[in-house]
C-alpha positions in Angstrom: 36.2 -21.0 -45.1 35.2 -24.2 -43.3 32.6 -26.0 -45.4 30.9 -27.3 -42.2 29.6 -23.8 -41.5 27.9 -23.5 -44.9 25.6 -26.4 -44.4 22.8 -26.9 -41.9 23.8 -28.6 -38.7 21.3 -30.9 -36.9 21.7 -30.6 -33.1 20.1 -33.3 -31.0 21.5 -32.6 -27.6 21.6 -29.4 -25.5 22.4 -28.6 -21.9 22.6 -25.7 -19.4 19.9 -23.5 -21.0 19.5 -20.1 -19.3 16.9 -17.6 -20.3 18.3 -14.1 -20.9 15.0 -12.2 -20.9 11.6 -12.3 -19.2 9.9 -13.3 -22.5 12.1 -16.5 -22.7 13.0 -15.7 -26.3 16.7 -15.4 -25.9 18.8 -18.2 -24.3 22.4 -19.1 -23.6 22.8 -22.8 -24.0 25.4 -25.4 -24.8 24.9 -27.5 -27.9 26.6 -30.7 -28.9 28.1 -29.8 -32.3 28.8 -32.9 -34.4 32.3 -31.8 -35.2 33.4 -29.6 -32.2 31.6 -31.3 -29.3 29.9 -29.1 -26.6 30.1 -25.4 -27.5 28.3 -22.4 -26.1 25.5 -21.0 -28.3 23.0 -18.1 -28.0 19.5 -18.4 -29.4 18.2 -15.0 -30.4 15.0 -14.3 -32.4 16.9 -11.8 -34.6 19.5 -14.3 -35.7 19.3 -14.7 -39.5 21.9 -17.5 -39.7 20.0 -20.7 -40.5 23.0 -23.0 -40.1 21.5 -24.1 -36.8 17.7 -24.3 -36.5 16.9 -22.2 -33.4 13.2 -23.3 -33.4 14.4 -26.9 -33.1 16.7 -25.9 -30.2 13.8 -24.2 -28.5 11.8 -27.4 -28.8 14.7 -29.3 -27.3 14.8 -26.8 -24.4 11.1 -26.9 -23.7 10.6 -26.0 -20.0 14.1 -27.3 -19.0 16.0 -24.0 -18.5 17.1 -21.7 -15.7 14.6 -18.9 -15.4 15.6 -15.3 -16.2 16.4 -13.2 -13.1 16.2 -9.5 -13.7 19.2 -7.5 -12.5 18.9 -5.6 -9.3 19.1 -1.8 -9.3 22.5 -2.2 -7.6 23.7 -4.4 -10.5 22.4 -1.9 -13.0 24.1 1.0 -11.1 27.4 -0.9 -11.0 27.3 -1.6 -14.7 26.5 2.0 -15.5 29.3 3.1 -13.2 31.7 0.8 -15.0 30.7 2.1 -18.4 31.2 5.7 -17.3 34.6 4.9 -15.8 35.6 3.1 -19.1 34.5 6.1 -21.2 36.4 8.4 -18.8 39.5 6.2 -19.0 39.3 6.1 -22.8 39.2 9.9 -22.9 42.1 10.2 -20.5 44.2 7.8 -22.6 43.2 9.1 -26.0 42.9 12.9 -25.4 44.8 13.8 -22.2 47.7 11.5 -21.8 49.3 12.1 -25.2 49.5 15.8 -24.3 50.2 16.0 -20.6 52.7 13.2 -20.7 54.7 14.5 -23.7 57.2 17.1 -22.4 57.7 18.7 -25.8 54.0 19.2 -26.4 53.5 20.4 -22.9 56.4 22.9 -23.1 54.9 24.4 -26.3 51.7 25.3 -24.5 51.0 28.6 -22.8 50.4 28.6 -19.0 46.7 29.2 -19.8 46.6 26.1 -22.1 48.4 24.0 -19.5 46.0 25.1 -16.8 43.0 24.2 -19.1 44.4 20.7 -19.8 45.2 20.2 -16.1 41.7 21.2 -15.2 40.2 19.0 -17.9 42.1 16.0 -16.6 41.1 16.7 -13.0 37.4 17.1 -14.1 37.6 13.7 -15.8 39.1 12.1 -12.8 36.4 13.6 -10.5 33.5 12.6 -12.7 32.6 9.8 -10.2 32.1 12.5 -7.6 29.2 14.2 -9.5 25.8 14.1 -7.8 24.3 12.4 -10.8 26.9 9.7 -11.2 26.5 7.2 -12.8 23.2 7.9 -14.6 23.4 11.7 -15.1 27.0 12.6 -15.9 28.0 16.0 -17.2 31.2 15.5 -19.2 33.7 18.3 -19.1 34.6 20.2 -22.3 37.9 19.3 -23.9 40.2 22.3 -24.3 41.0 23.5 -27.8 
């Protein structure tokens, strides 16, 4: 392990501070590290690492930061939709694709099992068409 990370580092220059919450307790900032130069850094009150003194950084920032801008409902909806799609895609790749794209496994199934898996795949693909999407999604049940 790099010994530089075990000792306290004194930061004297910061730039581009951006508040990440309305309380102005969490910031993204660039710090001038004595060994690595300008690097991104996040100040968070729950950070237990004392290698860098976050209180000293907050003093350096003072009132010189870009104010927090709350996300719009459209942005929140877009993020929720992306998360649901990612979860759906994960289920498709983990649960469905190994079965339906494997001719030997597929051939070993009864017509009823194949139909259930086909319907499950279709239901996953159509999850974005649900009335509650993206905030109230009802996930289909995986076939046995």
